[in-house]
C-alpha positions in Angstrom: 0.0 0.0 0.0 1.4 3.4 -1.0 2.3 5.8 1.8 -0.1 8.8 2.0 1.4 12.1 1.0 1.1 14.7 3.8 -0.8 17.9 2.9 0.8 21.3 3.1 -1.6 22.2 6.0 -0.5 19.1 8.0 3.2 20.0 7.4 2.6 23.7 8.4 0.9 22.6 11.6 3.7 20.3 12.5 6.4 22.9 11.8 4.5 25.4 14.1 4.3 22.8 16.8 8.0 22.0 16.4 8.9 25.7 16.7 6.8 26.0 19.9 8.3 22.8 21.4 12.0 23.8 20.8 13.4 25.7 23.9 16.0 27.3 21.7 13.3 29.3 19.9 11.8 31.6 22.6 10.3 33.8 19.9 8.4 31.0 18.1 5.2 33.1 18.1 7.1 35.7 16.0 7.9 33.3 13.2 5.6 32.8 10.2 5.4 29.5 8.3 4.1 29.0 4.8 4.1 25.7 2.9 3.8 25.1 -0.8 4.1 21.6 -2.2 6.3 20.6 0.8 8.6 23.6 0.5 8.6 25.5 3.8 9.2 29.3 4.0 10.0 30.8 7.4 9.5 34.5 7.9 9.4 37.0 10.8 11.9 38.7 13.1 14.1 37.2 15.9 16.8 38.8 18.0 19.7 36.5 17.3 21.2 34.4 14.6 21.2 31.2 16.6 17.4 31.4 16.9 17.1 31.8 13.2 19.3 28.7 12.7 17.3 26.8 15.4 14.1 27.6 13.5 15.5 26.1 10.3 16.7 23.0 12.1 13.2 22.6 13.7 11.6 22.7 10.3 14.0 20.1 8.9 12.9 17.6 11.6 9.3 17.6 10.3 8.2 14.7 8.0 7.2 15.7 4.5 9.4 18.8 4.3 11.1 18.8 0.9 13.0 22.1 1.1 13.3 25.2 3.3 13.6 29.0 2.5 14.7 30.8 5.6 13.6 34.4 5.3 13.7 35.2 9.0 15.3 38.6 9.7 17.7 39.1 12.6 17.3 42.3 14.5 19.8 42.5 17.4 18.5 44.5 20.4 20.2 47.8 21.1 21.8 46.3 24.2 23.5 43.6 22.2 24.7 45.7 19.2 28.5 45.6 18.7 30.7 47.4 16.2 31.9 45.4 13.3 35.5 45.8 14.7 34.4 44.3 18.0 32.7 41.4 16.3 35.7 40.8 14.0 38.1 40.7 17.0 35.8 38.3 18.9 35.5 36.1 15.8 39.3 36.0 15.3 39.8 35.1 19.0 37.2 32.3 18.8 38.9 30.8 15.8 42.3 30.9 17.5 41.0 29.2 20.6 39.6 26.3 18.6 42.3 23.6 18.1 40.3 22.0 15.3 40.5 25.2 13.1 43.7 26.3 11.2 42.9 30.0 12.2 46.0 31.3 10.4 44.4 30.2 7.1 41.0 31.8 7.7 40.1 35.5 7.0 37.2 37.2 8.9 35.3 40.1 7.3 32.4 41.8 9.1 29.9 44.3 7.6 26.9 45.5 9.5 27.0 42.5 11.8 27.2 40.0 9.0 30.4 37.7 9.2 32.0 36.3 6.1 34.6 33.6 6.4 37.2 33.1 3.7 40.3 30.8 3.3 41.2 27.2 2.7 41.2 24.2 5.1 42.0 20.5 4.6 38.7 19.0 5.9 35.1 19.9 5.7 34.7 19.5 9.5 37.2 22.3 9.9 35.0 24.5 7.8 31.9 23.6 9.8 33.8 24.2 13.1 34.9 27.7 12.0 31.3 28.6 11.3 30.1 27.2 14.7 32.8 29.3 16.4 31.4 32.6 15.1 27.7 32.2 14.6 26.8 32.4 18.4 28.9 35.5 19.1 27.0 38.5 20.4 25.9 41.0 17.8 26.2 38.6 14.8 23.3 38.9 12.4 24.4 36.2 10.0 27.3 34.1 8.6 28.5 33.5 5.1 30.9 30.6 5.0 33.1 30.9 1.8 35.9 28.7 3.2 37.1 26.2 0.6 38.2 22.6 1.2 41.5 21.8 -0.5 41.3 18.5 -2.4 44.4 16.2 -2.1 45.2 13.8 -4.9 43.0 10.8 -4.5 41.5 8.2 -6.9 37.9 9.2 -7.8 37.0 5.4 -7.7 38.3 5.3 -4.1 36.2 8.3 -3.0 33.1 6.8 -4.6 33.7 3.4 -2.9 34.1 5.1 0.5 30.9 7.0 0.2 29.0 3.9 -0.8 30.4 1.9 2.1 29.4 4.7 4.5 25.8 4.6 3.1 25.6 0.8 3.4 26.6 1.0 7.1 23.5 3.2 7.8 20.5 1.1 8.7 18.2 4.0 7.8 19.4 4.5 4.3 19.2 2.4 1.2 22.5 2.9 -0.5 21.2 1.5 -3.8 18.8 4.4 -4.1 21.7 6.9 -4.1 24.1 7.5 -7.0 27.5 9.0 -6.5 29.5 10.6 -9.3 33.0 12.0 -8.8 34.5 14.8 -11.0 37.9 16.2 -10.0 37.2 16.0 -6.3 33.6 17.2 -6.6 30.9 14.8 -5.6 27.5 14.8 -7.3 24.8 13.1 -5.4 21.6 12.0 -7.0 18.7 9.7 -6.1 15.7 9.8 -3.7 15.3 9.7 0.0 12.3 9.8 2.4 13.1 13.0 4.4 15.4 16.0 4.6 17.1 14.3 7.5 18.1 11.4 5.3 19.3 13.8 2.6 21.5 15.6 5.1 22.8 12.3 6.3 23.9 11.3 2.8 25.6 14.7 2.3 27.4 14.4 5.7 28.8 11.0 4.6 30.0 12.6 1.4 31.8 15.4 3.2 33.4 13.1 5.8 35.4 11.4 3.0 39.0 12.7 2.5 39.6 14.1 -0.9 36.2 15.7 -1.3 36.4 19.5 -2.0 32.8 20.1 -3.1 29.5 18.3 -2.9 26.6 19.0 -5.2 23.5 17.5 -3.6 20.8 16.8 -6.2 19.0 14.2 -4.1 15.2 14.6 -4.2 13.1 14.2 -1.1 10.1 12.0 -1.9 8.2 11.0 1.2 
């Protein structure tokens, strides 16, 4: 028997419930939710970037969500406003304190409270760690992560084999439904999964493979 496709109204109600349930989103009542064919659009105003991120993560957890457009605006209260110079200094210090991050290879640019990270690292987890270090700093309105992952010389066939083994180890994913192509260190993922959480899991497996400098995730969410 085919699984029933959830309606946009059902998805919207569940997203709203998830926002209300999450303690990391104290301003849930200020966030608007619209759903069109499984694509969720978040709107409204919150007072910090971590809350905006938490709202997006909450929506990702809801069954039937195919994609998310996060249009939430961050307006930092006057008491929390910091100059771009102060934010840049705090971000630089945070990167230097993190032993996972090669801070000497990362450049921080701040404009109107928005932090942009640039540079090159060896692993994707280092790129993610750098973003985590700065996004929770006081006064930050958003983060653009332009850090690149340098690709060492490695056999494309070996990269593909590692990805497929990682997918097969996951009891929740069907590796045969995912196709992996490798082009000059860039992975192209195609296929179908049942939820955004599964789609994210496949991409995480791709990024955790040494030799991957870029991932293009074309996987379709088909509940």
